[in-house]
C-alpha positions in Angstrom: 105.2 0.5 7.9 106.7 -2.9 7.7 105.6 -5.3 10.5 102.5 -3.3 11.4 99.3 -5.2 11.9 96.9 -4.3 9.2 93.1 -5.2 9.8 90.3 -4.9 7.4 87.9 -2.1 8.3 84.3 -3.3 9.0 81.7 -2.3 6.3 80.3 1.2 6.9 77.0 1.4 8.9 74.1 1.4 6.4 76.1 -0.2 3.6 74.0 -2.6 1.4 74.5 -6.3 2.1 76.7 -8.4 -0.1 75.2 -10.2 -3.0 76.0 -13.6 -1.3 74.1 -12.6 1.9 71.2 -11.2 -0.2 70.8 -14.5 -2.1 71.0 -16.5 1.2 68.2 -14.4 2.8 65.9 -15.0 -0.2 66.7 -18.7 -0.3 65.9 -19.0 3.3 62.6 -17.3 2.7 61.8 -19.5 -0.2 62.6 -22.6 1.8 60.1 -21.6 4.5 57.4 -20.5 2.1 57.7 -23.4 -0.3 55.5 -25.9 1.7 52.7 -23.3 2.0 53.0 -22.5 -1.6 52.9 -26.0 -2.8 49.7 -26.6 -0.5 48.0 -23.5 -1.8 48.8 -24.5 -5.4 47.5 -28.0 -4.9 44.4 -27.4 -2.7 43.4 -23.9 -3.9 44.8 -22.6 -7.1 44.4 -25.8 -9.1 40.9 -26.7 -7.9 39.8 -23.1 -8.7 41.1 -23.2 -12.2 39.9 -26.7 -12.8 36.4 -25.8 -11.5 36.1 -22.7 -13.7 37.2 -24.6 -16.8 34.8 -27.6 -16.1 31.9 -25.2 -15.6 31.8 -24.7 -19.4 31.3 -28.5 -20.1 28.4 -30.8 -19.8 27.3 -33.3 -17.1 30.5 -35.3 -17.3 33.0 -32.4 -17.1 35.8 -32.7 -19.6 34.2 -35.9 -21.0 31.1 -34.2 -21.8 30.3 -31.7 -24.6 31.2 -28.1 -24.5 28.1 -26.2 -23.5 29.6 -22.7 -23.1 27.7 -20.5 -20.8 24.6 -22.7 -20.7 25.3 -23.8 -17.2 25.4 -20.2 -16.0 22.2 -19.5 -17.9 20.6 -22.2 -16.0 21.3 -20.5 -12.7 18.7 -17.9 -13.4 16.2 -20.1 -15.4 16.0 -23.4 -13.4 13.3 -23.1 -10.6 15.4 -25.1 -8.1 18.4 -22.8 -8.6 16.3 -19.7 -8.6 14.9 -20.7 -5.2 18.4 -21.4 -3.9 19.5 -17.8 -5.0 16.5 -16.2 -3.4 16.8 -18.1 -0.1 20.5 -17.1 0.0 19.6 -13.6 -0.6 17.3 -13.8 2.4 20.1 -15.3 4.5 22.5 -12.5 3.6 19.8 -9.9 4.2 18.8 -11.2 7.6 21.3 -13.3 9.4 24.4 -11.1 9.5 22.5 -8.1 10.9 20.6 -10.0 13.5 23.7 -11.9 14.7 25.7 -8.7 15.0 22.9 -7.0 16.8 22.3 -9.9 19.2 26.1 -10.1 19.8 26.2 -6.5 20.6 23.3 -6.8 23.0 24.8 -9.8 24.8 28.2 -8.1 25.0 26.7 -5.2 26.7 24.6 -7.4 29.1 27.8 -9.1 30.2 28.9 -5.9 31.9 25.5 -5.7 33.7 24.6 -9.3 34.7 25.9 -10.8 37.9 26.7 -14.3 36.7 28.9 -13.2 33.8 30.8 -16.6 33.3 27.6 -18.6 33.3 25.9 -16.2 30.9 28.8 -16.2 28.5 29.0 -20.0 28.7 25.2 -20.5 28.0 25.4 -18.1 25.0 28.6 -19.5 23.6 28.0 -23.2 24.2 26.2 -23.7 20.9 29.5 -22.7 19.0 31.0 -25.9 20.6 28.4 -28.1 18.9 28.7 -28.9 15.1 26.2 -27.4 12.9 25.0 -30.8 11.8 24.3 -31.9 15.4 22.6 -28.6 15.9 20.4 -29.2 13.0 19.4 -32.7 14.4 18.7 -31.1 17.8 16.5 -28.3 16.4 14.7 -30.8 14.1 13.5 -32.5 17.3 12.5 -29.3 18.9 10.6 -28.1 15.7 8.3 -31.3 15.7 4.8 -30.3 15.1 3.3 -32.5 17.7 3.4 -30.4 20.9 4.0 -33.6 22.9 7.3 -34.1 21.1 8.5 -30.7 19.9 9.6 -28.2 22.6 8.8 -25.2 20.6 5.3 -26.2 19.9 4.9 -27.4 23.6 5.8 -23.8 24.7 3.4 -22.4 22.0 0.6 -24.6 23.3 1.0 -23.4 26.8 0.5 -19.8 25.6 -2.4 -20.9 23.2 -4.3 -22.8 25.9 -4.0 -19.6 28.2 -6.1 -17.7 25.7 -7.9 -20.3 23.7 -8.2 -23.6 25.7 -9.2 -26.8 24.0 -12.8 -28.0 24.5 -13.9 -30.8 26.8 -14.8 -33.0 23.8 -12.7 -32.1 20.8 -13.4 -35.3 19.0 -17.1 -36.0 20.0 -19.8 -36.7 17.5 -23.6 -36.8 17.7 -24.9 -40.3 18.4 -28.2 -39.8 16.6 -29.6 -37.6 13.7 -31.6 -35.8 16.3 -28.6 -33.6 16.8 -27.4 -31.4 13.8 -24.2 -29.5 13.5 -24.6 -25.7 13.4 -21.9 -22.9 13.8 -19.4 -25.4 15.1 -21.7 -26.8 17.7 -24.6 -29.2 18.0 -28.3 -28.3 18.2 -31.2 -30.6 19.0 -33.8 -30.5 16.1 -36.8 -31.1 18.3 -38.1 -27.8 19.7 -38.5 -27.7 23.5 -41.0 -25.9 25.8 -40.8 -25.1 29.5 -41.0 -28.3 31.3 -39.3 -30.4 28.5 -36.2 -32.5 28.7 -33.2 -32.4 26.3 -31.2 -35.6 25.7 -28.0 -34.8 24.0 -26.1 -38.1 23.4 -22.5 -38.0 22.1 -20.3 -40.8 20.7 -16.7 -41.0 19.3 -15.3 -40.4 22.8 -12.5 -42.8 23.9 -12.7 -43.9 27.6 -9.4 -42.1 28.4 -10.8 -38.9 26.8 -13.7 -38.6 29.3 -13.4 -35.8 31.8 -12.4 -37.0 35.4 -15.2 -37.4 37.9 -17.9 -38.6 35.4 -20.8 -40.4 36.9 -23.7 -42.5 35.7 -26.0 -40.5 33.7 -29.7 -40.2 34.7 -32.6 -38.9 32.6 -34.1 -35.8 34.4 -37.9 -35.9 35.1 -38.6 -32.3 33.9 -39.7 -29.3 36.0 -42.4 -26.8 35.2 -41.0 -23.5 34.0 -37.6 -25.0 33.4 -35.8 -27.1 30.7 -33.7 -29.9 31.9 -31.4 -32.3 30.0 -28.5 -34.5 30.0 -25.2 -34.8 28.0 -23.8 -38.3 28.1 -21.5 -40.7 26.4 -24.0 -42.7 24.2 -22.1 -46.0 24.4 -22.9 -49.1 26.5 -20.4 -51.9 26.6 -21.9 -55.0 25.1 -24.4 -53.1 23.1 -27.0 -50.4 23.5 -29.6 -48.3 21.7 -28.5 -45.0 20.4 -30.3 -42.0 21.8 -31.5 -43.8 24.8 -29.9 -43.2 28.2 -29.1 -46.6 29.7 -27.4 -48.1 32.7 -23.6 -48.1 32.4 -23.5 -44.9 30.3 -21.7 -42.0 31.9 -22.6 -38.4 31.9 -20.1 -35.9 30.7 -19.3 -33.0 33.1 -18.1 -29.5 32.2 -20.0 -29.3 28.8 -21.2 -25.8 27.9 -25.0 -26.1 26.9 -26.9 -23.4 25.4 -30.6 -22.5 25.1 -31.7 -20.6 22.1 -35.0 -19.0 21.3 -36.9 -19.3 18.1 -34.8 -16.5 16.5 -31.7 -18.5 17.3 -30.4 -16.1 20.0 -28.8 -17.6 23.0 -30.9 -16.7 26.0 -29.2 -18.9 28.7 -25.9 -20.9 29.1 -25.0 -23.5 31.7 -22.5 -26.3 32.3 -23.3 -29.9 33.0 -22.5 -31.5 36.4 -20.7 -34.7 37.1 -23.7 -36.8 35.9 -24.0 -34.7 32.8 -27.2 -33.1 33.9 -28.1 -29.4 33.2 -31.0 -27.2 33.9 -32.2 -23.8 32.5 -34.5 -22.1 35.1 -37.2 -19.3 34.8 -37.7 -20.1 31.2 -40.7 -18.0 29.7 -43.3 -19.7 27.6 -42.2 -20.3 24.0 -40.2 -22.5 21.7 -36.6 -23.2 22.2 -33.7 -25.3 21.1 -31.1 -26.7 23.3 -27.5 -27.5 22.0 -23.9 -27.8 22.9 -21.7 -24.7 22.3 -18.9 -24.8 19.8 -16.5 -24.2 22.6 -17.0 -27.8 23.8 -15.6 -29.1 20.5 -12.7 -26.7 20.1 -9.7 -28.6 18.8 -6.5 -28.5 21.0 -3.5 -26.6 19.8 -2.0 -28.8 17.0 1.4 -27.0 16.6 2.9 -24.9 13.9 4.5 -26.6 11.0 8.0 -25.2 11.5 9.5 -27.8 9.2 6.9 -27.2 6.6 7.5 -25.4 3.2 6.3 -22.1 4.5 8.3 -21.8 7.7 11.4 -23.8 7.0 13.6 -20.9 5.9 12.9 -18.9 9.1 13.2 -22.0 11.2 16.8 -22.6 9.7 17.7 -18.9 10.3 16.6 -19.1 13.9 18.8 -22.2 14.5 21.7 -20.6 12.7 21.6 -17.5 14.8 21.4 -19.6 17.9 24.9 -20.9 17.0 26.6 -17.7 15.9 25.3 -15.2 18.5 27.9 -16.5 21.0 30.7 -15.9 18.4 29.6 -12.4 17.9 29.1 -11.8 21.6 32.8 -12.9 22.3 34.3 -10.7 19.6 32.4 -7.6 20.5 32.9 -8.1 24.2 36.6 -8.2 23.5 36.3 -4.9 21.7 34.1 -3.4 24.4 36.6 -4.4 27.1 39.3 -2.4 25.2 37.2 0.6 24.8 38.5 3.8 26.7 36.1 4.0 29.8 36.8 7.7 30.3 34.9 8.5 27.1 31.8 6.7 28.4 32.1 8.5 31.8 32.5 11.8 30.1 29.2 11.2 28.2 27.4 10.3 31.3 28.9 13.3 33.1 27.6 15.6 30.4 24.0 14.3 31.1 23.7 11.6 28.3 21.2 8.8 29.1 22.3 5.2 28.9 20.6 4.8 25.5 22.3 7.9 24.2 25.7 6.7 25.5 25.0 3.3 23.8 23.8 4.8 20.4 26.2 7.7 20.1 29.3 6.6 21.9 29.5 2.7 22.4 28.3 1.8 18.9 30.5 4.2 16.9 33.6 3.2 18.9 32.8 -0.5 18.2 32.1 0.1 14.5 35.4 -1.8 13.4 34.6 -4.7 15.6 31.0 -4.8 14.3 32.2 -4.6 10.7 34.5 -7.7 11.4 31.5 -9.7 12.8 29.1 -8.6 10.0 31.6 -9.4 7.1 32.4 -12.7 8.7 28.9 -13.6 9.0 28.2 -12.7 5.3 30.9 -15.0 4.2 29.6 -17.8 6.4 26.0 -17.3 5.4 26.9 -17.5 1.7 28.5 -20.9 2.4 25.9 -22.3 4.7 25.2 -26.0 3.9 25.4 -28.4 6.8 22.5 -27.1 9.0 20.2 -27.0 6.0 20.7 -30.6 5.0 20.6 -31.7 8.7 17.5 -29.7 9.7 15.2 -29.5 6.7 13.3 -32.7 5.9 13.6 -34.3 2.6 10.1 -33.2 1.5 11.0 -29.4 2.0 14.7 -29.6 1.0 13.7 -27.8 -2.3 12.0 -25.0 -0.3 15.0 -24.6 2.0 17.6 -24.8 -0.8 20.7 -22.5 -0.7 23.5 -22.0 -3.1 25.9 -24.3 -1.5 23.5 -27.1 -1.0 22.3 -26.7 -4.7 25.9 -27.0 -5.8 26.3 -30.3 -3.8 23.1 -31.7 -5.0 23.6 -30.8 -8.7 27.1 -32.2 -8.8 26.9 -35.3 -6.5 23.2 -36.6 -6.0 20.8 -38.2 -8.3 22.2 -37.9 -11.9 25.5 -36.0 -11.2 26.0 -32.8 -13.4 29.5 -31.9 -12.7 29.4 -29.0 -15.2 26.3 -27.4 -13.6 27.7 -28.0 -10.1 31.0 -26.4 -11.1 29.1 -23.4 -12.5 27.3 -23.0 -9.2 30.5 -23.1 -7.4 32.1 -20.4 -9.6 29.0 -18.2 -9.0 29.4 -18.7 -5.2 33.0 -17.8 -5.4 32.2 -14.6 -7.4 29.7 -13.7 -4.7 32.3 -14.1 -1.9 35.1 -12.2 -3.7 33.7 -8.6 -3.1 33.2 -9.4 0.5 36.7 -10.8 0.9 38.0 -7.6 -0.9 36.2 -5.4 1.5 37.6 -7.3 4.5 41.1 -7.1 3.1 40.7 -3.3 2.4 39.5 -2.7 6.0 42.5 -4.7 7.4 44.9 -2.5 5.3 43.2 0.6 6.5 43.6 -0.4 10.1 47.4 -1.2 9.8 
C-alpha cells in the first residue's frame, strides 16, 4: 500500500505507563515532598535522635561524662521527679474523662437551650485565650483573701449564710476580770440577783464597731434581775481599764449568756445600742455572766487554693475550663451528623430521655468521644504553661508535672541537659502508645 497514510496506534487501554512517564511522576512527587521531608528531618528526626543520645550523658550533654542509664534511674528515685510523675498520672486519670464528659453534656445542652450561639460562645471563649493568660487570670481568682479572690468571695457568701462571723472577731478582754472559756469570755466574779456585770472589751478598731453604737451607761441594778453592759473599754486621751467612762461606746448585738453554778446556760440575751443587757426573773443563787463564743467567731478566711494541698486540683479546674469548649464543639459536630430517625425510633419505642442518651446517643458518638479523649490524654501529658503561670513559686514543687520537670531540670538553676533529655525521652515514650492507638483508630475508620 504505497502512498497510504500510516498512523501509530494509541497504546491499549490499561497498558502500563512508559518508564519515562513513571520516572517523571516519581520526580514530581519527590519535588513536592522534599521541603516537608527536610523540615521533618531538621525539626523532628534530628532533635529526637540527639535527645536520646544526650540522655546517656551527664550535666553538660556530650561534654559531660557517660552515665548510662543513671539519668533514667533518677526519674524514679528523685523526689521531685517522682512527684511530677504522680501528678501527671493524676492529670491523665482525671482531666480527659472530665473534659469529655463535660463536652458531651454541653453538646447535648446546645440542642436544648434557647440561646445556642451565646451558650457556645461562653463555653468556647476560654479556648481563644492562651493557657498562660488563663493561668494569670485564675491565679487572681484563687487568691485566699475573699476581698480579692472571686472563688473565695463566693465561698464566703455561702459560709456566712450558715456560719456568719461574730460581731467582734478580734476583741479581747480589757481586764483580767474576764477569762477565756470555751471560745467565749466569762466574768470571774460570781453574780446574784440584783447584781451588775461589766464586760469591757478592747482590741476593737473604731471602724470595726457595729453601726448605731451609743454612749455606754452603767446599769443601776434591779431586784430579781442581773443587768450589765458590754462596751469598748477605750477612752481617747487615756482612761482606766474596767471602768465605764464618758466617751466609751457600748457594743450592740453582742450575745451575752448567764450560767448557773454548774456552768449551764440558763438565759441568753443580746445587748442594745448602748451595750446594755438584762436577765430577768433570775432565781436566787450564784451565777456567772459572759459573752458567748459566737460573738468572737472569725470571718471566713478563704481556702488556700494555691497552697500545697489544693494546687493540683486548682490547676485541673482551670485546665478543664479551657478545654471543655473544644470538647463541646467536636462532640456537637458529631451529634449534628447523627441520624435523627434512630433517636426518634427509640423514643417511639417508649425509651426515656436518659435511656436514649445512654443507650443510643453515647454509643453512636463513641468514635467522636474517643477522638476527644485521646487528644486530651496527649495534651495532658504535655501540660506545662498553665502550671508555671498559675502555681506560685512556693508550691511549684507540689504542682510539678513531667513537662515542667523536664524544663526545670534542663534550663533552670544548674542546668542538667542529660537529666532533662532523659525526662524528654520518658515523656516521648509515654505519648507513643497513645499516638499508636489514635493512628490505629484512624485506619479502622478509613
